[in-house]
N, C-alpha and C positions, 0 to 999 in steps of 0.2 A: 505559507506555503501561498504564492501567490504566479500566477499564469494554473489556470488547474480547472477543470472541469469534469463534472462529476453526475454519473449515470446509472442506476439500478448499479448501486455499491463501488461498481469500477469509477478506476481517477483513470485521468486521459492530462498531462504535460502539456505544454501551449509552448511550442516557437513561437519567429516570424522570422521571416527571411526580406529584410527590408525594399532590396534592389528585385526583387521576385514581385513581391507587394502577399506575400501567404501568406498563412499559418497552416502548420502542423505539428502532430502531436500525435507519441502513442502513451496504452496504454500502459499505469504503471501496477509496480508488485505482481505484478504475474509473470513466468516465468514460456510465455504465449507474446512472438510480437503484432501488436493492432497495434496499425500507424490512423488515421486519417488527416485532412488537413483543408482548407478549402477558401475563399479568396475573401470575407466577412467572419463576420463572429458567424451571423446569422446560419450564414453556408458551412461554416467548419462546426460549429453543435449537432446541426442536419449528421456531418458527416459523420461524429464520436457518437453518436446514437445512432445508427444505422452502421458502425463498428458494433460497437457491442453487443447490437444485436444479430447481428449477422452471425459475428464470435460465439455465441449462445447457440444460433440455432445448425451455426458448425458441427459444432460437441456434442449436437443429438442427434445429429443425422452421425457421427460419429460412431455414437457408444459411449461417449465421453465424457465425464464428468465438468462441465466451467473453473477452472479456478478464480480463485474469492483472491481480490488482492492481503485481508485478513482473515488468519484463517485462531490466532487468538493464540501459538507458536512461533515460536521462531528460533533459532539458532543462537545459540552464542560461545564464543569462548573465549576466558578469565584464567588469569591466571590462579596454576591451584592454591595457591597458598593461600588467596581471597578464595577462592570457593569450599574449603575448606575452612574458613571465616567465616562464614558466611553461612552452609553450615549446619552448626554450632551456635551463633542467633536463630538462627531459626528455629531448630534444635528444642534451644532454652527458652521461645514464648510460643512450644507447644504448638508450630507456622507449618506448615509441608511449605523446603524451597522455593516450591514453583511460591505459594501467597506471597513470602513474606520477600521477594526477589519484583509484584506487580506491586504493592504497598510500596516498597524503594520506588519503586520505577512511577507511582502515584505524585507519589512528599517528589522525585526530581521536579514532574513535572508543571504542579501548584506551585516547587521554588521559582523557579525557570520565567511563570505567567506572570511576576509578581512584577 
């Protein structure tokens, strides 16, 4: 993925408005809406860092745990027949369904990276 910034485990997706000469973005992979902007890369990154720090501080003040972009869990809906087949294969390999899916995803990423 291009046009992203990273800070404290958070990821911001960056876009550019040419006629206004403004970079802007928002934090991705969390439910809260956190935005940032700047007229230069340096200003954009500074505002991104400030937005993340303020988000974390606001959550602390509210007694709320800040969302993390990746928790290691994601819901997935698949065809029931595929679910049955995957569960059966996992069982026969003495693996949990989660471990089987994790390994399958790792293999898919490795294949895509070639």
